[in-house]
C-alpha positions in Angstrom: 78.2 104.2 14.5 76.6 107.5 15.7 79.0 110.0 17.0 78.3 113.2 18.8 79.9 116.1 16.9 81.7 118.8 18.9 83.1 121.8 17.2 86.7 121.2 16.3 89.0 124.1 15.9 91.6 123.4 13.2 95.0 124.6 14.3 97.4 125.5 11.6 100.8 123.9 11.9 102.7 126.6 10.2 104.6 124.3 7.9 106.2 120.9 8.6 107.6 120.4 12.0 111.4 120.5 12.3 112.6 118.3 15.1 115.1 115.5 15.5 112.4 112.9 14.9 110.3 114.7 12.3 111.5 114.4 8.7 112.6 117.4 6.8 110.3 118.3 3.8 111.7 117.3 0.4 112.4 120.1 -2.1 110.1 120.5 -5.0 110.6 117.6 -7.4 109.3 116.4 -10.6 105.8 115.2 -9.9 106.2 111.9 -11.8 109.3 111.0 -10.0 107.8 111.8 -6.6 104.7 109.7 -7.5 106.9 106.8 -8.6 108.9 107.0 -5.4 105.7 107.0 -3.3 104.3 104.1 -5.2 107.4 102.0 -4.7 107.3 102.7 -0.9 103.6 102.0 -0.7 104.1 98.7 -2.5 106.8 97.6 0.0 105.3 98.7 3.3 102.4 96.9 5.1 99.6 99.4 5.2 97.7 98.6 8.3 94.4 100.3 9.3 93.3 99.6 12.9 89.6 100.4 12.6 87.1 99.3 9.9 83.5 98.7 11.0 81.4 95.8 9.6 77.9 94.6 9.3 77.1 90.9 9.4 74.7 91.5 6.6 77.7 92.0 4.3 79.1 88.6 5.2 76.7 86.1 3.6 77.1 83.7 0.8 75.1 86.0 -1.4 76.6 89.3 -0.4 80.1 89.7 0.9 83.4 91.5 0.6 84.6 89.6 -2.5 82.7 92.3 -4.5 82.5 96.1 -4.1 79.3 96.6 -2.1 79.5 100.4 -2.2 80.8 100.5 1.3 84.3 101.9 2.2 86.3 98.7 2.8 86.0 95.5 0.8 88.5 93.3 -1.0 88.3 95.1 -4.4 88.9 98.4 -2.7 91.7 97.0 -0.5 93.5 95.6 -3.6 93.0 98.8 -5.6 94.3 101.1 -2.9 97.0 98.9 -1.4 95.4 98.6 2.1 97.1 95.5 3.3 95.7 94.9 6.7 92.3 95.8 8.2 91.2 95.4 11.8 87.6 94.5 11.4 85.6 95.6 14.4 83.3 93.7 16.7 81.3 96.8 17.8 78.3 96.9 20.1 76.5 100.1 21.0 76.2 101.2 24.6 72.7 100.6 25.9 71.5 103.5 28.0 68.1 102.2 29.0 67.3 100.7 32.4 68.0 97.3 30.9 71.6 98.2 30.1 73.3 96.5 33.1 71.0 93.6 33.5 71.5 90.0 32.3 69.2 90.6 29.4 71.1 93.7 28.4 74.4 91.9 28.5 73.1 88.8 26.7 71.8 91.0 23.8 75.1 92.7 23.1 77.1 89.4 23.6 75.0 87.8 20.9 75.7 90.8 18.6 79.5 90.5 19.3 79.5 86.7 18.5 77.6 87.4 15.3 80.4 89.7 14.2 83.2 87.4 15.2 81.5 84.7 13.2 81.0 87.0 10.2 84.8 87.8 10.0 85.7 84.1 10.2 83.2 83.3 7.4 85.0 85.8 5.1 88.5 84.4 5.8 87.5 80.7 5.9 84.6 80.3 3.5 84.1 83.2 1.1 87.7 84.4 0.2 90.4 82.2 1.8 92.6 82.7 -1.3 92.3 86.5 -1.0 92.3 87.2 2.8 93.5 85.4 5.9 93.1 86.1 9.6 96.2 87.1 11.5 96.7 86.6 15.2 100.4 87.7 15.5 102.7 90.1 13.8 104.4 87.0 12.2 101.1 86.1 10.7 100.7 89.5 9.2 104.1 89.4 7.5 103.6 85.8 6.3 100.1 86.5 4.8 101.4 89.7 3.2 104.2 87.8 1.5 101.6 85.5 0.0 100.0 88.4 -1.8 96.8 88.1 0.4 95.1 90.8 2.4 95.2 90.5 6.2 92.2 90.5 8.5 92.6 91.2 12.2 89.9 91.7 14.9 89.4 94.5 17.4 86.5 94.7 19.9 84.9 98.1 20.3 83.2 98.5 23.7 83.8 96.0 26.4 80.1 96.2 27.3 79.8 92.8 25.5 81.9 91.2 28.2 79.1 91.4 30.7 79.3 91.6 34.5 81.6 90.2 37.1 80.2 86.7 36.5 81.2 86.6 32.8 83.7 89.3 32.0 87.0 87.6 32.9 86.0 84.4 31.1 84.8 86.3 28.0 88.2 88.0 27.7 89.7 84.6 27.2 86.9 83.6 24.9 87.2 86.7 22.7 91.0 86.1 22.5 90.3 82.6 21.3 87.9 84.0 18.7 90.7 86.2 17.4 90.4 89.5 19.2 93.7 91.4 19.5 92.5 94.6 21.0 89.5 95.7 23.1 88.2 99.1 24.3 86.5 99.4 27.6 83.8 101.8 26.5 82.1 103.5 23.6 79.7 106.5 23.5 78.1 106.1 26.9 79.5 104.8 30.2 79.9 101.0 30.3 80.2 98.7 33.3 84.0 98.9 32.9 84.8 102.6 32.3 83.5 106.1 31.8 83.1 107.3 28.3 84.5 110.5 26.7 80.8 111.5 26.2 80.6 112.4 29.9 82.3 115.7 29.0 79.1 116.9 27.4 77.0 116.8 30.6 79.6 116.3 33.4 77.9 113.1 34.5 80.3 110.2 35.4 79.6 106.7 36.5 82.9 105.5 37.8 85.3 108.5 37.9 87.5 106.6 35.4 87.6 102.8 35.6 85.3 100.6 37.6 86.7 97.9 39.8 85.6 95.4 37.2 87.3 97.5 34.5 90.5 97.2 36.4 90.1 93.4 36.6 89.5 93.3 32.9 92.7 95.2 32.1 94.7 92.7 34.2 93.1 89.9 32.3 93.7 91.6 28.9 97.4 91.8 30.0 97.4 88.2 31.0 95.7 86.9 27.9 97.6 89.0 25.3 94.9 91.5 24.1 95.9 95.1 23.5 94.0 97.6 25.7 92.4 100.3 23.5 91.9 103.8 25.0 89.8 105.3 22.1 86.4 106.3 23.5 86.8 106.1 27.3 87.2 109.2 29.3 90.5 111.0 29.9 90.5 109.9 33.5 89.8 106.3 32.5 92.5 106.4 30.0 95.1 107.8 32.4 94.2 105.1 34.9 94.4 102.4 32.3 97.8 103.5 31.2 99.1 103.6 34.8 97.6 100.2 35.5 98.4 98.2 32.4 101.5 96.1 32.6 101.8 96.2 28.8 101.6 99.0 26.2 98.2 100.2 25.2 96.9 101.6 21.9 94.4 104.3 20.9 92.9 102.5 17.9 91.3 105.6 16.3 92.0 108.9 18.0 93.6 112.1 16.7 95.3 115.0 18.4 93.1 117.2 20.5 95.5 120.1 20.2 94.5 120.3 16.5 90.8 119.4 16.9 89.1 120.0 20.2 86.9 116.9 20.4 86.6 114.7 23.4 87.3 111.7 21.3 90.8 112.9 20.6 93.8 112.7 22.9 95.1 115.8 24.6 98.9 116.3 25.2 98.7 114.8 28.7 97.3 111.6 27.4 99.7 111.5 24.4 102.7 111.9 26.8 101.3 109.2 29.1 101.0 107.0 26.0 104.6 107.6 25.1 105.7 106.7 28.7 103.5 103.6 28.5 105.2 102.5 25.3 102.0 102.5 23.3 100.9 103.9 20.0 98.2 106.4 18.9 96.5 105.6 15.6 95.4 109.0 14.2 91.9 108.7 12.7 90.8 110.0 9.3 87.3 110.8 10.5 86.6 114.3 9.2 84.9 115.6 12.4 88.0 114.5 14.5 90.4 116.2 12.0 88.6 119.5 11.6 85.0 120.8 11.2 84.0 122.7 8.1 81.5 125.5 8.0 77.9 124.3 7.5 76.6 123.7 3.9 74.5 126.3 2.2 70.7 126.0 2.7 70.4 125.3 -1.0 72.8 122.4 -0.9 71.1 121.0 2.2 67.7 121.1 0.5 69.0 119.5 -2.7 70.6 116.6 -0.8 67.5 116.0 1.3 65.4 115.9 -1.9 67.9 113.5 -3.6 68.0 111.3 -0.4 64.2 111.0 -0.3 64.2 110.0 -4.0 66.4 107.0 -3.3 64.9 106.2 0.1 68.1 107.1 2.0 69.0 109.3 5.0 70.5 112.6 4.0 73.7 111.7 5.9 74.3 108.8 3.5 74.1 111.1 0.4 76.0 114.2 1.3 79.8 114.1 1.3 81.2 113.8 4.8 78.1 112.2 6.3 77.0 108.6 6.4 79.0 106.0 8.1 76.9 103.1 8.9 73.3 102.9 9.7 71.7 100.7 12.4 73.8 97.7 13.2 76.7 98.9 11.1 75.1 98.6 7.6 76.1 101.2 5.0 72.7 102.6 3.7 74.2 102.6 0.2 74.7 98.9 0.3 70.9 98.4 0.1 71.0 99.9 -3.5 71.7 97.9 -6.6 74.8 98.8 -8.6 72.6 100.5 -11.2 70.9 102.7 -8.5 74.3 103.6 -6.9 75.6 104.7 -10.4 72.4 106.8 -10.9 72.8 108.3 -7.4 76.5 109.2 -8.1 75.5 111.0 -11.4 72.8 113.0 -9.7 75.1 113.8 -6.8 77.6 115.2 -9.2 75.0 117.6 -10.5 74.2 118.7 -6.9 77.9 119.3 -6.3 78.2 121.3 -9.5 75.3 123.6 -8.6 75.8 123.8 -4.9 79.5 123.1 -4.0 80.1 121.5 -0.7 82.1 123.5 1.9 85.7 122.2 2.3 86.1 119.4 4.7 89.1 117.7 6.1 91.5 116.3 3.6 94.6 114.2 3.5 96.9 117.1 4.2 94.8 118.0 7.3 95.0 114.4 8.4 98.8 114.2 8.0 99.0 117.4 10.0 97.8 115.3 13.0 100.5 112.7 12.2 103.1 115.5 12.1 101.9 116.9 15.4 102.0 113.5 17.2 105.4 112.7 15.8 106.7 116.0 17.2 105.0 115.5 20.5 105.7 111.9 21.3 108.1 110.5 18.7 107.7 108.6 15.5 107.7 105.2 17.4 104.3 106.0 18.9 102.2 107.1 15.9 100.0 105.1 13.5 97.0 105.3 11.1 93.4 104.4 11.2 90.3 105.3 9.1 87.1 104.4 10.9 85.8 103.4 7.5 82.2 102.2 7.5 81.8 103.8 10.9 81.8 107.5 10.0 85.4 107.8 8.8 86.6 109.2 5.5 88.2 112.5 4.3 88.8 114.1 1.0 91.6 112.1 -0.7 91.1 109.1 1.6 87.4 108.5 1.2 87.6 104.7 1.2 90.2 101.9 1.0 90.8 102.4 -2.7 92.5 105.8 -2.0 94.9 104.5 0.6 97.9 105.3 -1.5 97.2 109.1 -1.1 98.2 109.0 2.5 101.6 107.5 1.6 102.0 110.1 -1.1 101.5 112.9 1.3 104.0 111.4 3.8 106.5 111.2 1.0 105.8 114.8 0.0 106.6 115.9 3.6 109.9 114.1 3.6 109.2 111.0 5.6 111.6 108.2 4.7 110.6 104.6 3.9 111.6 103.3 7.4 109.6 106.0 9.0 106.5 105.4 6.8 106.8 101.7 7.6 106.6 102.4 11.3 103.6 104.7 10.9 101.7 102.4 8.5 101.8 99.5 10.9 105.3 98.8 12.2 104.6 100.6 15.5 101.3 98.8 16.0 102.8 95.4 15.4 105.6 96.2 17.8 103.1 96.9 20.5 101.2 93.7 19.7 104.5 91.8 20.0 105.2 93.4 23.4 101.6 92.7 24.7 101.9 89.1 23.7 105.3 88.8 25.3 104.1 90.3 28.6 101.2 87.8 28.5 103.6 84.9 28.3 105.6 86.2 31.2 102.5 86.7 33.3 101.3 83.2 32.6 104.7 81.8 33.5 104.7 83.7 36.8 101.3 82.3 37.8 102.8 78.8 37.6 106.2 79.7 39.2 105.2 79.6 42.9 103.6 76.5 44.3 100.2 77.2 45.7 99.7 80.3 43.7 96.9 79.7 41.2 94.3 81.6 39.2 91.2 82.6 41.2 89.2 80.4 39.0 91.1 77.2 40.0 89.3 76.9 43.4 92.3 75.3 45.2 91.9 74.6 48.9 93.6 76.8 51.5 97.1 75.7 52.2 98.4 75.6 55.8 101.8 77.1 56.3 104.0 78.5 59.1 106.1 81.4 58.0 107.5 84.1 60.2 109.2 87.4 59.3 110.9 90.1 61.3 110.9 93.8 60.1 111.5 97.3 61.3 108.3 99.4 61.3 108.5 103.2 60.8 105.4 105.3 60.7 106.0 108.3 58.4 102.3 109.0 57.7 100.5 112.2 58.4 99.2 111.0 61.7 102.7 111.5 63.2 105.9 109.5 63.5 106.2 106.9 66.3 109.8 105.9 65.7 111.2 102.6 64.5 109.7 99.5 66.1 110.5 95.8 65.6 107.6 93.9 64.1 106.9 90.2 63.9 104.7 88.9 61.1 103.4 85.3 61.3 101.4 83.6 58.5 99.6 80.4 59.4 97.7 79.8 56.2 97.1 81.4 52.8 93.7 82.8 51.9 92.2 80.2 49.6 91.1 80.8 46.1 87.4 80.4 47.0 87.7 82.8 49.8 89.6 85.3 47.6 87.0 85.1 44.9 84.1 85.8 47.3 86.0 88.7 48.9 86.7 90.2 45.5 83.1 89.9 44.4 82.1 91.8 47.6 84.7 94.5 46.9 83.7 94.8 43.2 79.9 94.9 44.0 79.6 96.7 47.3 82.9 98.4 47.9 85.4 98.5 50.7 83.0 98.6 53.6 81.5 95.2 52.6 85.0 93.8 52.3 85.9 95.0 55.7 82.9 93.4 57.3 83.6 90.1 55.6 87.2 90.2 56.8 86.1 90.9 60.4 83.8 87.9 60.2 86.5 85.7 58.7 89.1 83.4 60.3 92.6 84.5 61.3 95.4 83.7 58.8 98.2 84.9 61.1 99.3 87.9 63.1 101.3 91.1 63.1 102.5 93.1 66.0 105.3 94.6 68.1 106.9 93.5 71.4 105.3 96.6 73.0 101.7 95.5 72.1 99.6 92.5 71.5 99.7 91.2 68.0 96.7 91.7 65.8 95.1 89.0 63.7 95.7 89.0 60.0 92.5 88.4 58.1 93.9 88.0 54.5 97.2 86.6 53.1 98.0 85.9 49.4 101.3 85.5 47.6 102.3 86.2 44.0 105.5 85.4 42.1 108.1 87.9 41.2 110.9 87.6 38.7 114.0 85.8 40.0 112.1 83.5 42.4 110.9 86.3 44.7 107.4 86.9 46.1 104.9 89.6 46.6 102.9 89.0 49.7 99.7 90.9 50.4 98.3 91.0 54.0 95.3 92.7 55.6 94.3 93.3 59.2 91.1 94.9 60.2 92.6 97.5 62.6 95.4 100.1 62.8 98.8 99.0 64.0 99.2 101.0 67.2 97.1 102.6 69.9 98.6 106.0 68.8 97.3 105.5 65.3 93.9 104.3 66.5 93.5 107.5 68.6 95.0 110.0 66.2 93.5 110.6 62.8 89.7 110.3 62.4 90.2 108.7 59.0 92.0 105.9 60.7 89.4 105.4 63.5 86.5 105.5 61.0 88.1 103.1 58.5 90.4 100.7 60.4 91.8 98.6 57.6 95.5 98.2 57.3 97.0 96.8 54.1 100.5 95.4 54.0 102.7 94.6 51.0 106.0 92.7 51.2 108.4 92.3 48.3 110.9 89.6 49.0 113.7 88.0 47.1 114.2 84.2 46.7 116.0 84.2 50.1 113.0 85.7 51.9 114.6 89.2 52.4 113.3 92.6 51.2 111.1 95.4 52.3 107.5 96.4 52.6 104.9 99.1 52.9 101.9 99.5 55.2 98.9 101.7 54.5 96.5 102.8 57.3 92.9 103.5 56.5 93.4 101.8 53.2 90.8 101.7 50.5 91.4 99.0 48.0 91.1 98.3 44.3 91.1 95.1 42.4 93.6 94.3 39.6 92.7 91.0 38.2 93.7 88.4 40.8 95.7 91.0 42.9 94.7 93.7 45.3 96.2 97.1 45.4 95.7 100.5 46.9 92.9 102.7 45.5 94.1 106.0 46.9 96.9 107.4 49.0 95.2 109.6 51.7 98.1 108.7 54.0 101.7 108.1 53.2 102.7 104.5 53.8 104.5 103.3 56.8 107.7 101.5 56.0 108.7 98.0 56.8 112.5 97.9 56.4 114.9 95.0 56.8 112.3 92.3 56.3 113.8 88.9 56.9 112.3 85.4 56.9 112.8 83.9 60.4 111.3 80.5 59.6 
């Protein structure tokens, strides 16, 4: 896919890093012995690459990965190089025309995505079932590997193909059923879900991170069991995603920005947030994200352009370090016959002899990124990707047939077999296991409390009569009013249909639209103190917590007290109060109350968008009846 190239400053590491988690370099050894050791390790570990682009044109009965098509990843190259597992990518480009966020725009990329899903399934089910099999879990990966087969997995690059709020949540489930096990929210260009890293170039942002729909999609990815991928979105979107996700995330193909200053790479703040989240960063062997070489000589450029014209190819497909895929993900070289490709290689060798290419990133430079990440965030959070057939490739790891060279360099630097096993896929599979475990827990929680159902179930509102007492203390910046007893009465839960309509308003038109709808709606209860009249509650939903407890979310369309209504202008101008109670199985607990609240949507659950005011506290919450 096309990628904007920013100048990357290569940063010398000054030798191998010496920390408690980074291996000590081995002393100089006999080369044959070292090669034999590396080969043994490479044969035992499961080498997993999280990003390999595809073109459906290479998945037909007449032309498919059972033969070497001249692209970077296919079955002959995988077997030759010992690349055991490849995440094949369901990629769609980001439309930037006026049609982008219309039904027609969404339908177009959805069809592209389905075509790629189907292509991968044809490879594993029809063309080469004895050579490669689709894996959906880490157990599948290990089982297939033991059979001597290669492993296919599926990642989705750019959630643009999910569509708008009318289709996105349902398509997350659909994509999971089609085999997707990770999904990124954006690519090059802002999507309906998140800002892209490309916003750094012009300073133009669409969402200031994630959109409300993007937040819903993250919650659904968590619930469904698909890993959230933070390669390509903006830094702000990534930090929000990591804070929001209830499961670890991955960066499927991003290197260290400290070593190569490209917006596609992760800076230290993002790496540390990833570590805290429990995720994994898959360093990418795309030369421009590892380091940028000096430009080629004018003579070499002219010779390559002439050679490319002779074979009817773009110059980027001929010169070393260019290429990647053409329109739709097709490698331009794949259009040539084997004889023509051999002729091109011979003539390119002549060009290289006469006009040598400037040095570009190599395996040592790439492993420098692994070293840096291991030092910064620990060996449990680092992995490997290539971005083959999408622009990836470096000297020494130019395609899947050279995969062993990465293991060899790791052995040279003193990494042990258990450490190499983690980096080559163990860490990624650990994250997948955790993501799928979290999904099972979330699905169980949705069934744990009677009356709490998915928004799509359209259950009717349920009449209830619950009453709680609490001690209200305002500690916000509008001033303290002391501790006041509060009574909370809930007479019915906001029904699923009502909730869906409110969330659509919030997602489409923002908080003001939601507030107007709440003011026009029916009361679901009341909240107040003995000193004042109780105010109507306009929204009440409950969600299960572990151990039989509940999270109750309430909203009223006005501030709690006359003092608060007359004090801060932000409270007068935006009179929405948001209340959250966290209760144990006995109905006891505590809560928070936000005045002038602006809201965000997290799947089926509301939360606070910002914290302009500190929350008031609801202490000693007790269920009265």
